[in-house]
N, CA, C and O atoms as CSV, one atom per row, in Angstrom:
chain,resi,resn,atom,element,x,y,z
A,1,UNK,N,N,0.824,-1.190,0.000
A,1,UNK,CA,C,0.000,0.000,0.000
A,1,UNK,C,C,0.868,1.253,0.000
A,1,UNK,O,O,0.568,2.211,-0.712
A,2,UNK,N,N,1.921,1.256,0.777
A,2,UNK,CA,C,2.815,2.412,0.849
A,2,UNK,C,C,3.550,2.588,-0.474
A,2,UNK,O,O,3.736,3.714,-0.936
A,3,UNK,N,N,3.973,1.471,-1.094
A,3,UNK,CA,C,4.660,1.559,-2.377
A,3,UNK,C,C,3.733,2.110,-3.453
A,3,UNK,O,O,4.147,2.943,-4.259
A,4,UNK,N,N,2.525,1.669,-3.473
A,4,UNK,CA,C,1.556,2.123,-4.463
A,4,UNK,C,C,1.271,3.609,-4.301
A,4,UNK,O,O,1.224,4.343,-5.288
A,5,UNK,N,N,1.084,4.050,-3.089
A,5,UNK,CA,C,0.800,5.471,-2.868
A,5,UNK,C,C,2.025,6.331,-3.192
A,5,UNK,O,O,1.886,7.442,-3.704
A,6,UNK,N,N,3.205,5.825,-2.899
A,6,UNK,CA,C,4.429,6.566,-3.221
A,6,UNK,C,C,4.595,6.691,-4.735
A,6,UNK,O,O,4.913,7.768,-5.240
A,7,UNK,N,N,4.387,5.619,-5.440
A,7,UNK,CA,C,4.507,5.648,-6.899
A,7,UNK,C,C,3.440,6.549,-7.505
A,7,UNK,O,O,3.725,7.320,-8.422
A,8,UNK,N,N,2.231,6.457,-7.006
A,8,UNK,CA,C,1.142,7.299,-7.505
A,8,UNK,C,C,1.432,8.780,-7.250
A,8,UNK,O,O,1.194,9.617,-8.121
A,9,UNK,N,N,1.935,9.099,-6.082
A,9,UNK,CA,C,2.299,10.481,-5.755
A,9,UNK,C,C,3.405,10.974,-6.673
A,9,UNK,O,O,3.358,12.110,-7.143
A,10,UNK,N,N,4.390,10.141,-6.929
A,10,UNK,CA,C,5.493,10.512,-7.807
A,10,UNK,C,C,4.998,10.780,-9.222
A,10,UNK,O,O,5.424,11.753,-9.844
A,11,UNK,N,N,4.125,9.957,-9.732
A,11,UNK,CA,C,3.583,10.149,-11.077
A,11,UNK,C,C,2.761,11.426,-11.182
A,11,UNK,O,O,2.869,12.153,-12.170
A,12,UNK,N,N,1.959,11.698,-10.195
A,12,UNK,CA,C,1.142,12.917,-10.203
A,12,UNK,C,C,2.028,14.153,-10.139
A,12,UNK,O,O,1.803,15.114,-10.875
A,13,UNK,N,N,3.020,14.139,-9.277
A,13,UNK,CA,C,3.916,15.293,-9.147
A,13,UNK,C,C,4.736,15.514,-10.416
A,13,UNK,O,O,4.953,16.657,-10.818
A,14,UNK,N,N,5.186,14.452,-11.040
A,14,UNK,CA,C,5.962,14.612,-12.273
A,14,UNK,C,C,5.099,15.171,-13.399
A,14,UNK,O,O,5.576,15.970,-14.204
A,15,UNK,N,N,3.843,14.762,-13.462
A,15,UNK,CA,C,2.930,15.286,-14.472
A,15,UNK,C,C,2.656,16.768,-14.237
A,15,UNK,O,O,2.653,17.554,-15.184
A,16,UNK,N,N,2.431,17.146,-13.014
A,16,UNK,CA,C,2.188,18.547,-12.681
A,16,UNK,C,C,3.425,19.385,-12.972
A,16,UNK,O,O,3.317,20.500,-13.483
A,17,UNK,N,N,4.589,18.857,-12.649
A,17,UNK,CA,C,5.837,19.580,-12.896
A,17,UNK,C,C,6.050,19.796,-14.395
A,17,UNK,O,O,6.480,20.874,-14.804
A,18,UNK,N,N,5.760,18.805,-15.204
A,18,UNK,CA,C,5.935,18.957,-16.653
A,18,UNK,C,C,4.953,19.981,-17.208
A,18,UNK,O,O,5.300,20.720,-18.129
A,19,UNK,N,N,3.745,20.042,-16.675
A,19,UNK,CA,C,2.780,21.041,-17.132
A,19,UNK,C,C,3.232,22.440,-16.745
A,19,UNK,O,O,3.045,23.382,-17.515
A,20,UNK,N,N,3.811,22.589,-15.590
A,20,UNK,CA,C,4.321,23.893,-15.160
A,20,UNK,C,C,5.469,24.324,-16.063
A,20,UNK,O,O,5.554,25.493,-16.438
A,21,UNK,N,N,6.347,23.400,-16.416
A,21,UNK,CA,C,7.458,23.732,-17.295
A,21,UNK,C,C,6.969,24.122,-18.680
A,21,UNK,O,O,7.541,25.023,-19.293
A,22,UNK,N,N,5.931,23.475,-19.193
A,22,UNK,CA,C,5.384,23.823,-20.491
A,22,UNK,C,C,4.776,25.219,-20.464
A,22,UNK,O,O,4.885,25.957,-21.443
A,23,UNK,N,N,4.141,25.591,-19.364
A,23,UNK,CA,C,3.540,26.918,-19.260
A,23,UNK,C,C,4.614,28.002,-19.214
A,23,UNK,O,O,4.373,29.123,-19.661
A,24,UNK,N,N,5.777,27.692,-18.690
A,24,UNK,CA,C,6.841,28.671,-18.574
A,24,UNK,C,C,7.657,28.798,-19.849
A,24,UNK,O,O,8.571,29.620,-19.909
A,25,UNK,N,N,7.355,28.011,-20.862
A,25,UNK,CA,C,8.099,28.040,-22.109
A,25,UNK,C,C,8.010,29.434,-22.722
A,25,UNK,O,O,6.934,30.027,-22.802
A,26,UNK,N,N,9.152,29.937,-23.146
A,26,UNK,CA,C,9.211,31.276,-23.720
A,26,UNK,C,C,8.978,31.191,-25.224
A,26,UNK,O,O,9.872,30.811,-25.981
A,27,UNK,N,N,7.786,31.543,-25.643
A,27,UNK,CA,C,7.435,31.457,-27.051
A,27,UNK,C,C,8.072,32.576,-27.857
A,27,UNK,O,O,8.223,32.450,-29.072
A,28,UNK,N,N,8.447,33.661,-27.207
A,28,UNK,CA,C,9.019,34.802,-27.922
A,28,UNK,C,C,10.418,34.502,-28.463
A,28,UNK,O,O,10.840,35.110,-29.447
A,29,UNK,N,N,11.127,33.590,-27.844
A,29,UNK,CA,C,12.487,33.266,-28.276
A,29,UNK,C,C,12.601,31.831,-28.758
A,29,UNK,O,O,13.603,31.166,-28.496
A,30,UNK,N,N,11.592,31.349,-29.455
A,30,UNK,CA,C,11.652,29.980,-29.961
A,30,UNK,C,C,12.650,29.898,-31.112
A,30,UNK,O,O,13.013,30.909,-31.712
A,31,UNK,N,N,13.078,28.700,-31.401
A,31,UNK,CA,C,14.057,28.483,-32.466
A,31,UNK,C,C,13.518,28.880,-33.833
A,31,UNK,O,O,14.263,29.360,-34.687
A,32,UNK,N,N,12.234,28.677,-34.031
A,32,UNK,CA,C,11.642,28.997,-35.331
A,32,UNK,C,C,11.592,30.505,-35.548
A,32,UNK,O,O,11.831,30.979,-36.658
A,33,UNK,N,N,11.286,31.255,-34.507
A,33,UNK,CA,C,11.292,32.720,-34.631
A,33,UNK,C,C,12.713,33.218,-34.895
A,33,UNK,O,O,12.913,34.119,-35.711
A,34,UNK,N,N,13.681,32.647,-34.222
A,34,UNK,CA,C,15.076,33.030,-34.465
A,34,UNK,C,C,15.490,32.708,-35.896
A,34,UNK,O,O,16.177,33.502,-36.538
A,35,UNK,N,N,15.076,31.548,-36.397
A,35,UNK,CA,C,15.414,31.166,-37.765
A,35,UNK,C,C,14.758,32.114,-38.768
A,35,UNK,O,O,15.381,32.492,-39.760
A,36,UNK,N,N,13.525,32.494,-38.520
A,36,UNK,CA,C,12.834,33.423,-39.422
A,36,UNK,C,C,13.508,34.788,-39.407
A,36,UNK,O,O,13.599,35.447,-40.443
A,37,UNK,N,N,13.975,35.211,-38.253
A,37,UNK,CA,C,14.655,36.509,-38.170
A,37,UNK,C,C,16.002,36.483,-38.883
A,37,UNK,O,O,16.407,37.485,-39.471
A,38,UNK,N,N,16.694,35.357,-38.839
A,38,UNK,CA,C,18.017,35.267,-39.453
A,38,UNK,C,C,17.947,34.962,-40.946
A,38,UNK,O,O,18.647,35.588,-41.741
A,39,UNK,N,N,17.110,34.006,-41.327
A,39,UNK,CA,C,17.116,33.512,-42.704
A,39,UNK,C,C,15.935,33.977,-43.530
A,39,UNK,O,O,15.931,33.786,-44.746
A,40,UNK,N,N,14.948,34.572,-42.923
A,40,UNK,CA,C,13.775,35.014,-43.658
A,40,UNK,C,C,12.623,34.048,-43.527
A,40,UNK,O,O,12.804,32.881,-43.178
A,41,UNK,N,N,11.449,34.543,-43.810
A,41,UNK,CA,C,10.225,33.760,-43.642
A,41,UNK,C,C,10.158,32.621,-44.649
A,41,UNK,O,O,9.637,31.551,-44.333
A,42,UNK,N,N,10.669,32.828,-45.840
A,42,UNK,CA,C,10.586,31.791,-46.870
A,42,UNK,C,C,11.542,30.637,-46.618
A,42,UNK,O,O,11.441,29.602,-47.276
A,43,UNK,N,N,12.463,30.793,-45.684
A,43,UNK,CA,C,13.361,29.686,-45.361
A,43,UNK,C,C,12.657,28.620,-44.532
A,43,UNK,O,O,13.164,27.508,-44.385
A,44,UNK,N,N,11.495,28.955,-43.995
A,44,UNK,CA,C,10.740,28.007,-43.182
A,44,UNK,C,C,9.891,27.111,-44.072
A,44,UNK,O,O,9.353,27.560,-45.084
A,45,UNK,N,N,9.773,25.838,-43.691
A,45,UNK,CA,C,8.860,24.963,-44.427
A,45,UNK,C,C,7.440,25.189,-43.909
A,45,UNK,O,O,7.224,26.004,-43.012
A,46,UNK,N,N,6.483,24.472,-44.472
A,46,UNK,CA,C,5.074,24.739,-44.182
A,46,UNK,C,C,4.749,24.565,-42.703
A,46,UNK,O,O,4.099,25.425,-42.107
A,47,UNK,N,N,5.191,23.468,-42.109
A,47,UNK,CA,C,4.871,23.231,-40.693
A,47,UNK,C,C,5.576,24.244,-39.790
A,47,UNK,O,O,5.034,24.634,-38.757
A,48,UNK,N,N,6.785,24.672,-40.175
A,48,UNK,CA,C,7.490,25.689,-39.383
A,48,UNK,C,C,6.799,27.041,-39.489
A,48,UNK,O,O,6.794,27.808,-38.526
A,49,UNK,N,N,6.216,27.344,-40.645
A,49,UNK,CA,C,5.483,28.600,-40.789
A,49,UNK,C,C,4.269,28.633,-39.868
A,49,UNK,O,O,3.959,29.660,-39.265
A,50,UNK,N,N,3.591,27.495,-39.769
A,50,UNK,CA,C,2.445,27.415,-38.865
A,50,UNK,C,C,2.910,27.597,-37.429
A,50,UNK,O,O,2.295,28.339,-36.664
A,51,UNK,N,N,3.997,26.919,-37.061
A,51,UNK,CA,C,4.532,27.028,-35.704
A,51,UNK,C,C,5.013,28.454,-35.420
A,51,UNK,O,O,4.878,28.938,-34.296
A,52,UNK,N,N,5.568,29.125,-36.423
A,52,UNK,CA,C,6.010,30.521,-36.292
A,52,UNK,C,C,4.830,31.416,-35.912
A,52,UNK,O,O,4.931,32.227,-34.991
A,53,UNK,N,N,3.713,31.263,-36.627
A,53,UNK,CA,C,2.538,32.081,-36.329
A,53,UNK,C,C,1.950,31.740,-34.956
A,53,UNK,O,O,1.495,32.628,-34.235
A,54,UNK,N,N,1.961,30.461,-34.603
A,54,UNK,CA,C,1.450,30.069,-33.286
A,54,UNK,C,C,2.333,30.623,-32.170
A,54,UNK,O,O,1.824,31.107,-31.159
A,55,UNK,N,N,3.652,30.553,-32.349
A,55,UNK,CA,C,4.559,31.095,-31.333
A,55,UNK,C,C,4.384,32.594,-31.174
A,55,UNK,O,O,4.407,33.106,-30.055
A,56,UNK,N,N,4.208,33.305,-32.286
A,56,UNK,CA,C,3.986,34.747,-32.185
A,56,UNK,C,C,2.665,35.058,-31.493
A,56,UNK,O,O,2.558,36.035,-30.753
A,57,UNK,N,N,1.671,34.229,-31.737
A,57,UNK,CA,C,0.376,34.448,-31.098
A,57,UNK,C,C,0.453,34.186,-29.595
A,57,UNK,O,O,-0.202,34.874,-28.812
A,58,UNK,N,N,1.252,33.193,-29.186
A,58,UNK,CA,C,1.361,32.835,-27.775
A,58,UNK,C,C,2.303,33.763,-27.005
A,58,UNK,O,O,2.277,33.794,-25.774
A,59,UNK,N,N,3.122,34.507,-27.717
A,59,UNK,CA,C,4.062,35.422,-27.058
A,59,UNK,C,C,3.276,36.542,-26.364
A,59,UNK,O,O,2.370,37.137,-26.946
A,60,UNK,N,N,3.638,36.807,-25.137
A,60,UNK,CA,C,2.899,37.795,-24.353
A,60,UNK,C,C,3.354,39.229,-24.615
A,60,UNK,O,O,2.587,40.167,-24.398
A,61,UNK,N,N,4.577,39.410,-25.073
A,61,UNK,CA,C,5.116,40.740,-25.320
A,61,UNK,C,C,4.684,41.193,-26.720
A,61,UNK,O,O,5.349,40.876,-27.706
A,62,UNK,N,N,3.594,41.920,-26.807
A,62,UNK,CA,C,3.010,42.298,-28.090
A,62,UNK,C,C,3.867,43.318,-28.842
A,62,UNK,O,O,3.835,43.357,-30.072
A,63,UNK,N,N,4.616,44.124,-28.138
A,63,UNK,CA,C,5.512,45.070,-28.797
A,63,UNK,C,C,6.621,44.307,-29.515
A,63,UNK,O,O,6.999,44.655,-30.634
A,64,UNK,N,N,7.136,43.270,-28.871
A,64,UNK,CA,C,8.155,42.422,-29.472
A,64,UNK,C,C,7.598,41.705,-30.702
A,64,UNK,O,O,8.294,41.569,-31.709
A,65,UNK,N,N,6.355,41.249,-30.624
A,65,UNK,CA,C,5.726,40.543,-31.753
A,65,UNK,C,C,5.636,41.467,-32.960
A,65,UNK,O,O,5.953,41.059,-34.078
A,66,UNK,N,N,5.206,42.710,-32.745
A,66,UNK,CA,C,5.115,43.663,-33.846
A,66,UNK,C,C,6.481,43.948,-34.447
A,66,UNK,O,O,6.622,44.048,-35.666
A,67,UNK,N,N,7.495,44.078,-33.582
A,67,UNK,CA,C,8.847,44.341,-34.066
A,67,UNK,C,C,9.384,43.165,-34.875
A,67,UNK,O,O,10.020,43.361,-35.911
A,68,UNK,N,N,9.133,41.955,-34.413
A,68,UNK,CA,C,9.607,40.768,-35.131
A,68,UNK,C,C,8.920,40.651,-36.483
A,68,UNK,O,O,9.575,40.391,-37.492
A,69,UNK,N,N,7.603,40.842,-36.512
A,69,UNK,CA,C,6.875,40.766,-37.779
A,69,UNK,C,C,7.398,41.811,-38.769
A,69,UNK,O,O,7.590,41.520,-39.949
A,70,UNK,N,N,7.622,43.013,-38.277
A,70,UNK,CA,C,8.111,44.084,-39.148
A,70,UNK,C,C,9.505,43.759,-39.667
A,70,UNK,O,O,9.790,43.945,-40.850
A,71,UNK,N,N,10.375,43.274,-38.782
A,71,UNK,CA,C,11.746,42.938,-39.178
A,71,UNK,C,C,11.767,41.811,-40.209
A,71,UNK,O,O,12.477,41.898,-41.211
A,72,UNK,N,N,11.002,40.770,-39.970
A,72,UNK,CA,C,10.974,39.629,-40.895
A,72,UNK,C,C,10.400,40.048,-42.241
A,72,UNK,O,O,10.918,39.647,-43.283
A,73,UNK,N,N,9.343,40.847,-42.235
A,73,UNK,CA,C,8.743,41.306,-43.495
A,73,UNK,C,C,9.699,42.198,-44.285
A,73,UNK,O,O,9.813,42.056,-45.503
A,74,UNK,N,N,10.386,43.112,-43.603
A,74,UNK,CA,C,11.327,43.991,-44.299
A,74,UNK,C,C,12.503,43.206,-44.866
A,74,UNK,O,O,12.934,43.453,-45.992
A,75,UNK,N,N,13.020,42.263,-44.087
A,75,UNK,CA,C,14.128,41.442,-44.584
A,75,UNK,C,C,13.693,40.605,-45.782
A,75,UNK,O,O,14.465,40.418,-46.722
A,76,UNK,N,N,12.469,40.103,-45.755
A,76,UNK,CA,C,11.972,39.305,-46.875
A,76,UNK,C,C,11.776,40.178,-48.109
A,76,UNK,O,O,12.053,39.734,-49.223
A,77,UNK,N,N,11.304,41.412,-47.932
A,77,UNK,CA,C,11.137,42.314,-49.067
A,77,UNK,C,C,12.478,42.657,-49.702
A,77,UNK,O,O,12.591,42.712,-50.927
A,78,UNK,N,N,13.491,42.885,-48.879
A,78,UNK,CA,C,14.827,43.174,-49.401
A,78,UNK,C,C,15.361,41.975,-50.167
A,78,UNK,O,O,15.908,42.122,-51.260
A,79,UNK,N,N,15.204,40.807,-49.600
A,79,UNK,CA,C,15.658,39.586,-50.264
A,79,UNK,C,C,14.918,39.365,-51.580
A,79,UNK,O,O,15.534,39.002,-52.582
A,80,UNK,N,N,13.617,39.578,-51.585
A,80,UNK,CA,C,12.827,39.396,-52.803
A,80,UNK,C,C,13.225,40.406,-53.873
A,80,UNK,O,O,13.298,40.061,-55.052
A,81,UNK,N,N,13.480,41.646,-53.474
A,81,UNK,CA,C,13.854,42.657,-54.470
A,81,UNK,C,C,15.229,42.368,-55.058
A,81,UNK,O,O,15.465,42.640,-56.235
A,82,UNK,N,N,16.134,41.824,-54.261
A,82,UNK,CA,C,17.452,41.456,-54.793
A,82,UNK,C,C,17.335,40.298,-55.778
A,82,UNK,O,O,18.014,40.283,-56.805
A,83,UNK,N,N,16.483,39.336,-55.471
A,83,UNK,CA,C,16.297,38.200,-56.374
A,83,UNK,C,C,15.556,38.611,-57.639
A,83,UNK,O,O,15.766,38.014,-58.695
A,84,UNK,N,N,14.705,39.606,-57.554
A,84,UNK,CA,C,13.927,40.042,-58.709
A,84,UNK,C,C,14.774,40.820,-59.702
A,84,UNK,O,O,14.390,40.949,-60.865
A,85,UNK,N,N,15.916,41.342,-59.272
A,85,UNK,CA,C,16.777,42.108,-60.179
A,85,UNK,C,C,17.386,41.226,-61.253
A,85,UNK,O,O,17.672,41.700,-62.353
A,86,UNK,N,N,17.584,39.978,-60.959
A,86,UNK,CA,C,18.162,39.079,-61.939
A,86,UNK,C,C,17.048,38.425,-62.737
A,86,UNK,O,O,16.025,38.012,-62.190
A,87,UNK,N,N,17.261,38.342,-64.001
A,87,UNK,CA,C,16.262,37.772,-64.898
A,87,UNK,C,C,16.829,36.458,-65.409
A,87,UNK,O,O,17.310,36.383,-66.540
A,88,UNK,N,N,16.775,35.430,-64.585
A,88,UNK,CA,C,17.378,34.149,-64.925
A,88,UNK,C,C,16.392,33.024,-64.707
A,88,UNK,O,O,15.367,33.196,-64.047
A,89,UNK,N,N,16.707,31.886,-65.260
A,89,UNK,CA,C,15.886,30.707,-65.050
A,89,UNK,C,C,15.100,30.328,-66.289
A,89,UNK,O,O,15.257,30.936,-67.348
A,90,UNK,N,N,14.253,29.319,-66.147
A,90,UNK,CA,C,13.462,28.820,-67.270
A,90,UNK,C,C,12.459,29.848,-67.755
A,90,UNK,O,O,12.247,30.000,-68.958
A,91,UNK,N,N,11.845,30.550,-66.822
A,91,UNK,CA,C,10.828,31.525,-67.222
A,91,UNK,C,C,11.454,32.689,-67.976
A,91,UNK,O,O,10.842,33.218,-68.904
A,92,UNK,N,N,12.654,33.095,-67.598
A,92,UNK,CA,C,13.289,34.203,-68.308
A,92,UNK,C,C,13.711,33.774,-69.712
A,92,UNK,O,O,13.611,34.563,-70.652
A,93,UNK,N,N,14.176,32.546,-69.863
A,93,UNK,CA,C,14.534,32.051,-71.190
A,93,UNK,C,C,13.306,32.016,-72.088
A,93,UNK,O,O,13.373,32.398,-73.256
A,94,UNK,N,N,12.207,31.568,-71.553
A,94,UNK,CA,C,10.956,31.539,-72.300
A,94,UNK,C,C,10.526,32.955,-72.662
A,94,UNK,O,O,10.075,33.206,-73.780
A,95,UNK,N,N,10.666,33.879,-71.716
A,95,UNK,CA,C,10.281,35.276,-71.973
A,95,UNK,C,C,11.154,35.885,-73.069
A,95,UNK,O,O,10.645,36.615,-73.920
A,96,UNK,N,N,12.459,35.599,-73.065
A,96,UNK,CA,C,13.347,36.098,-74.117
A,96,UNK,C,C,12.916,35.568,-75.482
A,96,UNK,O,O,12.892,36.316,-76.459
A,97,UNK,N,N,12.579,34.295,-75.553
A,97,UNK,CA,C,12.141,33.710,-76.819
A,97,UNK,C,C,10.859,34.365,-77.316
A,97,UNK,O,O,10.738,34.661,-78.505
A,98,UNK,N,N,9.914,34.592,-76.433
A,98,UNK,CA,C,8.653,35.234,-76.813
A,98,UNK,C,C,8.894,36.662,-77.294
A,98,UNK,O,O,8.311,37.095,-78.288
A,99,UNK,N,N,9.761,37.391,-76.582
A,99,UNK,CA,C,10.051,38.775,-76.995
A,99,UNK,C,C,10.723,38.795,-78.363
A,99,UNK,O,O,10.394,39.645,-79.191
A,100,UNK,N,N,11.657,37.877,-78.622
A,100,UNK,CA,C,12.299,37.816,-79.926
A,100,UNK,C,C,11.307,37.451,-81.025
A,100,UNK,O,O,11.359,38.000,-82.125
A,101,UNK,N,N,10.408,36.526,-80.724
A,101,UNK,CA,C,9.395,36.122,-81.704
A,101,UNK,C,C,8.455,37.280,-82.028
A,101,UNK,O,O,8.128,37.492,-83.195
A,102,UNK,N,N,8.016,38.031,-81.021
A,102,UNK,CA,C,7.141,39.168,-81.247
A,102,UNK,C,C,7.871,40.256,-82.016
A,102,UNK,O,O,7.297,40.880,-82.909
A,103,UNK,N,N,9.131,40.487,-81.676
A,103,UNK,CA,C,9.932,41.479,-82.423
A,103,UNK,C,C,10.095,41.051,-83.870
A,103,UNK,O,O,9.981,41.879,-84.773
A,104,UNK,N,N,10.358,39.774,-84.107
A,104,UNK,CA,C,10.501,39.262,-85.479
A,104,UNK,C,C,9.193,39.438,-86.252
A,104,UNK,O,O,9.214,39.856,-87.410
A,105,UNK,N,N,8.061,39.125,-85.626
A,105,UNK,CA,C,6.775,39.285,-86.305
A,105,UNK,C,C,6.452,40.755,-86.556
A,105,UNK,O,O,5.795,41.077,-87.545
A,106,UNK,N,N,6.894,41.635,-85.693
A,106,UNK,CA,C,6.620,43.057,-85.853
A,106,UNK,C,C,7.356,43.633,-87.065
A,106,UNK,O,O,6.795,44.432,-87.816
A,107,UNK,N,N,8.602,43.229,-87.249
A,107,UNK,CA,C,9.418,43.795,-88.332
A,107,UNK,C,C,9.225,43.073,-89.653
A,107,UNK,O,O,9.667,43.587,-90.680
A,108,UNK,N,N,8.607,41.943,-89.680
A,108,UNK,CA,C,8.371,41.240,-90.963
A,108,UNK,C,C,6.977,41.348,-91.400
A,108,UNK,O,O,6.616,40.817,-92.450
């Protein structure tokens, strides 16, 4: 009887302790938010993007959340504008061919 009650008490206390630790988890400094800040939002896969939004929603410091969203969006815009300056890839080759064909039809 004493062994059973001791084991039961230990299991209950460990469960309560794990729930307390989960509540104290700092969502504002999660690994996914750090990765988004360093590498950009598009570096995250689909499940990480969902977790990113959930972590931002659970973060209690709303000023920090706004700052992080603004920083990630601005960094992504800069990255996108740098990538847009180059006209490379399959779509650009196709576009060059179409432009040459239209130019050829215009002059003939």
